[in-house]
N, C-alpha and C positions, 0 to 999 in steps of 0.2 A: 329326041332330047338327050343332051349329053350330061345332064345333071342327075346325080343319084345320091341317095342318103346312105352313109356308111356309119358304122358304130365300132368303137373300141371298148372292150369290157375291162374294167379295172377290178382285180380280184385280190384276195388274201388267202391263197390256197393253204390248206392244212395238210396233215398227214393222213387224213380220213378221205379216201377216194370217193365214197358214196356221198359224203357231205359236199365235196367239191363239185361233183357232177350235178347235184341238186342246185347248188349256187349258180353254176354255169347255166343250167336250164332256165332258171328264173330270170337271169340277166338277158339271155338270148331272146326269150319270149317278150320281155319288156322292150328290148331294142327293136324287134320286129313290129311290135304293136305301135311303136313310134315312127315306123316307116322305113327302117333300115333294110336294104336289100343285100348288104354285105355286113357280116358281123365277125369280128376278130377277138379271140381271147388271148391272154398272155402266155408267156413261156411257162411250162410246168403247171398247166391248168389242173391236171389230174391229181397231182400230189407234189408238194414241195418238201423233199426229204433229203437231208445232207448225208446221213449215215448210209453207206453203201449196202450193207446187209439188210437193213430195214427196207430200203427202197426196192431191192430185188425181191423181197417177200411180198410186196404190194403189186408188182406189175405183171403183165402178161403179154402175149403176142398181139399184134395189131388187129387180127380178126376176132379176138376175144375181148378187146379192150372196151370197157363200159363207156368211157368218155367218147371214144370214136363212134361207137354204136349210137349213143344218144345224139351226138352231133349230126350224124347222117339222118336219123329219124326226124330231128327238128328241122333240118334243111328241107326235107321232103314235105313235112306237115305245113311249114310256114312259107314254103316257096321262095327261099332265100339262099344266098351263099353263106355257109358257115365255115369259118377258118379257125380250127383249133391251133392256137399259136405254137404249142408243143406239149407233149407229155412223154414220160419215159416208157419205152417199149422194149420188151424182151425179144432179142433177135434169135434166129434159129441157131446161131453159132455160140450162144451162151453169153454174148455181149449185150450191152444196152445202147439203144439209140435215143437221142433227144429229138423226137419226130413231130413234125407239123402235119396236119391233115386239112385239106380243102375239099369241101363237099358242095355240089351244085344244088340248084333248086329242086331237082328230082331225087335228091338223096344219094346220088352216085358220087364216088370218089373221083375228083378231077385230078388231084395231085397230092403227093406227100413229099416232104423235104426233111432230111436229116441234117441237123446243125453241123456245119463244117468246122468252125473255129472253136477250139476248146478254151475255156476260161481258166488258164493256168497262171495265176498271178500271186504276188505277195504285196499287199497294200500296207498303208500305215496302220499303226496301232495293233499290229499283230494279226490283221485279217488276211487269211491266206486261203486260196482255192486251187484245187487240182481236178478239174472236170475230166481230164484224160485218164484218171485212175478208174473212172466209172463208165464213161461213155466212149463209144466208137464213133469217130468223126465221119460225117458224110463226105461224099466225093463229087457231088453234082449239084449245081444250082438249078433253080426251076423258075420258069416264066409260064404262067397259066393264062389262058384266054377265058375271061368271064362273060364275054359277049359285049358288055358295055365298056370294058377296059382290059388291058393286059396287066397282070400282076406278078411281081417278083417276090419270091419267098426267102426269108432269112430268119434267124433267131438270135436275139440278144447280142452276144459278143461279136457276132458277124458284123455289127454296126461299125466296128473299128477297122474294117478292111474295105476301103472304098472301091478297090478293084472289083469286088463282087457285085456291087451295085452298078458300077459302070458297065460291066458285062451284061447285066440285066437290061439296062437302058439301051444299050446297043442292040439288044434282042427285042427292042420295041416295048419294054415294060413302061407303063404309064403310072402305075401305083407301085411303090416300094413298101414292103411291110417289115416291121421290126418288133414282133411280139417279144417281151423281155421280162426278166426278173433282175433288173439292174440293182446293185447294192446301193444303199443310201449314200455311202461315201463317194462312189464313182458317179452316181446319178446327180448329186448336188454339183459336182464339178463339170460333168461332160455331157449329160443326157441331151439337153436342148441344143447345144452348139453342134454336136455331131449329127443329130437328126436334121437340123436345119441345113447343115452343110450337104448331107446326102441329097436333100430335096433340091437345093440350089444348083449343085454341080451337075445334076442329071436332069434338071427341068421336069421333075416328077412329083406327084403327091407322095407323102409318107404317112403311113398309119401305124401307130405303135401302141399296142395294148400292153399294160404293165401290171406286174404284181406290186402291191404296196403295203407297207406297215411291218409290224413285228410278227414273225411266223412261229409256228410251234417248234420248228427245228432250231430256233434261236437266231436265224438271220433276220436282217432288216432290209426291206426293199424300198425303192424310192417313190414308186407310183408315178403320178404326172403323165398318165396316158394322154396321147396327143395326136392330132391330125394337122399336117403341115402342107401348105400349097406349094406349087412348083417355083414360085418366086421367093419362097422362104418364110412367108408369114404364117404364124400359128392361127389356124382356122378355129380349132376347138381344143380345150385342154381341161383335165381335172387338176385343179391347182392344189392338190393334196395327195395323201396316200390311202384314203378311204375307198372301199369298194363302191363301184357305181358304173355308170355308162357315159361315154363321151360320144356324142353324135354330131355329124356335120353333113351338110349338103355340099358335094363337091362337083365342080364342072370339069369334066374330063377334057373339054376343049382348051382349058388353060394350059394343058401340057404342051400341045402343039404351039400355042401362042408364046410360051416361055422359050421353047426351043427355037422358034423363029427369031426371037429377040437376041438370044445368046446361043448361037449354033455351035457350041463347043464340042458336041458329040461328033459333028462332021469335020470340025477344024483341027482335030488332034493329028499330030504328025509323029512319025517314028524319030527316035533320037538315040544317041549314045551317051553313056555316062563315063567321063574321064576322071580318074583319080590321079592326083599329082603329088609326089613327095619331093621334098627339097633335095636337089642334086640327082634326081632320078628321072627317067623318062615317063611318059604318060602310059597308063594302062586304060584300055577302053573295053566296054562291054555294051552290047545293044540293049535297048529297053523298049 
């Protein structure tokens, strides 16, 4: 059977790691009880903390991280895949990683992924972010085999870089994941359209667990955790920013069907980009 139940957890993570881990466990157990075999949490599940010094005081290495440990234990106990969308991890070199963890039904670590693209932006109304001041970007994308489907891993701002998801689709990913803590301002403008675009252009399911609401560190996140089908339709969504669970039964066979209808992954061709200035010759570069 190609149909499986998946779940995206919508959270409002605080600066209290123990509280966040307890909230995470409660939601994972509820999702599994409802039949989910794959459960994804949002970006920064372990703690949502803007101040760099405070964040560093709360985090530890991946082998000692309480959230990762709890996720592995829950995956083994419940016999499901548990995907920690991300949490801050202290690296051996003194830097910080925004790291995702994917555990299998036996509790073993299938894969981890460090967020590649840093959210360094200046938005309207004085909202400004510099993730690169705190986090060391990853260098490698990941496609993991879950048995029932192949899954591509990303985190939040990665969503705005379609080449990442195209590379995953070309590596046979059938589910693309975007655990996030999208700001309210950017979420209201771009969340749905970007997620639907990634699904459509790659003929893949997209699962995006999100942070939602006003957090202790002062930020506001958009919520609206969502599951999107390969043809671009929204299968399930939290139409708000409150904590909860978004569950959906997805038929993996729809990926192959969508890619047969629109075989753009195979139809892509190399090309050059020409730049032309008035009175000057052409300059070309390959793409």
